[in-house]
C-alpha positions in Angstrom: 17.7 3.0 5.3 14.2 3.9 5.7 12.4 6.4 7.9 11.6 3.7 10.5 15.3 2.9 11.0 16.1 6.6 11.2 13.5 7.2 13.9 14.6 4.2 15.8 18.2 5.5 15.9 17.0 8.9 17.1 15.0 7.2 19.8 18.1 5.4 21.0 20.1 8.6 21.1 17.3 10.3 23.1 17.3 7.5 25.6 21.1 7.4 26.0 21.6 11.1 26.4 18.6 12.3 28.2 17.8 9.5 30.6 20.0 8.7 33.5 20.7 5.0 33.2 23.5 3.2 35.0 26.6 2.6 32.8 26.1 -1.2 32.6 22.5 -0.8 31.4 23.5 1.7 28.8 26.2 -0.6 27.5 23.8 -3.5 27.2 21.1 -1.4 25.6 23.5 0.1 23.1 24.9 -3.4 22.2 21.3 -4.7 21.7 20.5 -1.7 19.5 23.5 -2.2 17.4 22.6 -5.9 16.9 19.0 -5.0 16.0 20.0 -2.3 13.4 22.7 -4.5 11.8 20.3 -7.4 11.2 17.9 -5.4 9.0 17.3 -6.9 5.6 17.5 -5.2 2.2 14.3 -3.6 1.0 12.7 -5.3 -2.0 9.3 -5.1 -3.7 8.1 -6.9 -6.9 5.2 -5.8 -9.1 3.7 -7.9 -11.8 2.3 -6.0 -14.8 -0.2 -7.5 -17.2 -1.7 -11.0 -17.0 1.4 -12.5 -15.6 1.3 -15.1 -12.8 3.6 -14.3 -9.8 5.5 -17.6 -10.1 6.1 -17.4 -13.9 9.8 -18.0 -14.9 11.4 -14.7 -15.7 14.6 -13.4 -17.4 16.2 -10.1 -16.3 16.4 -7.8 -19.2 17.5 -4.4 -17.7 18.2 -2.4 -14.6 18.5 1.2 -13.5 19.7 3.1 -10.5 17.5 5.5 -8.5 19.1 8.3 -6.5 17.7 9.8 -3.3 18.8 12.0 -0.4 18.1 11.9 3.3 17.2 8.2 3.8 15.2 8.1 0.6 12.9 11.0 1.3 14.1 13.4 -1.4 14.4 12.0 -5.0 17.2 13.6 -7.1 16.9 11.6 -10.3 14.8 8.9 -12.0 11.6 10.1 -10.4 9.5 9.2 -13.4 10.6 5.9 -14.9 8.8 4.8 -18.0 8.8 1.0 -18.1 8.5 0.9 -21.9 12.0 2.4 -22.1 13.4 -0.8 -20.4 11.0 -3.6 -21.5 10.1 -2.4 -25.0 6.5 -3.1 -26.2 6.0 -6.0 -23.8 2.6 -6.0 -22.1 3.6 -8.6 -19.4 6.7 -8.0 -17.2 7.9 -7.7 -13.6 9.4 -4.7 -11.9 11.6 -5.3 -8.8 12.8 -2.4 -6.8 15.4 -3.2 -4.2 18.1 -1.9 -2.0 21.2 -4.0 -2.9 24.1 -4.7 -0.5 26.2 -2.0 -2.3 23.3 0.5 -2.1 23.0 -0.2 1.6 26.8 0.1 2.1 26.8 3.5 0.3 23.8 4.6 2.4 25.7 3.7 5.7 29.0 5.3 4.5 27.2 8.6 3.8 25.2 8.4 7.0 22.0 8.3 5.0 22.6 11.6 3.2 22.8 9.7 -0.2 20.5 6.6 -0.6 20.7 4.8 -3.9 18.3 2.0 -4.9 18.1 -0.3 -7.9 15.1 -1.2 -10.2 15.3 -4.5 -12.2 13.0 -5.4 -15.2 12.1 -9.0 -16.0 10.3 -10.5 -19.0 8.6 -13.9 -19.1 10.9 -16.7 -20.1 9.8 -18.2 -23.4 11.9 -21.3 -23.7 11.6 -23.1 -27.0 
């Protein structure tokens, strides 16, 4: 979960505990808040390195886990990832950082204390 989701949850708690809403309205608002927070998508960003077109066919060659605390605010490992370790001497490659379903599940189960993410490395497909 990201900082926006954390702040949104804190806002809901503030509204529910410190405002004096009728019980029916609180129930509807809480149900709507649960639906909104459960429909969030998994975070994902892709970066193309070198002279690589964004729509080029790619092959996944490696992946690594990144470990964070407190909704991803405090890194505990893999803070400096050297791409050459995962793609070799290739000058053209893609890096995709994402929060997979399992990463999100672990994040929810630990209440955001531990937040893993995954980095994938792709090389251009050179079909012969």
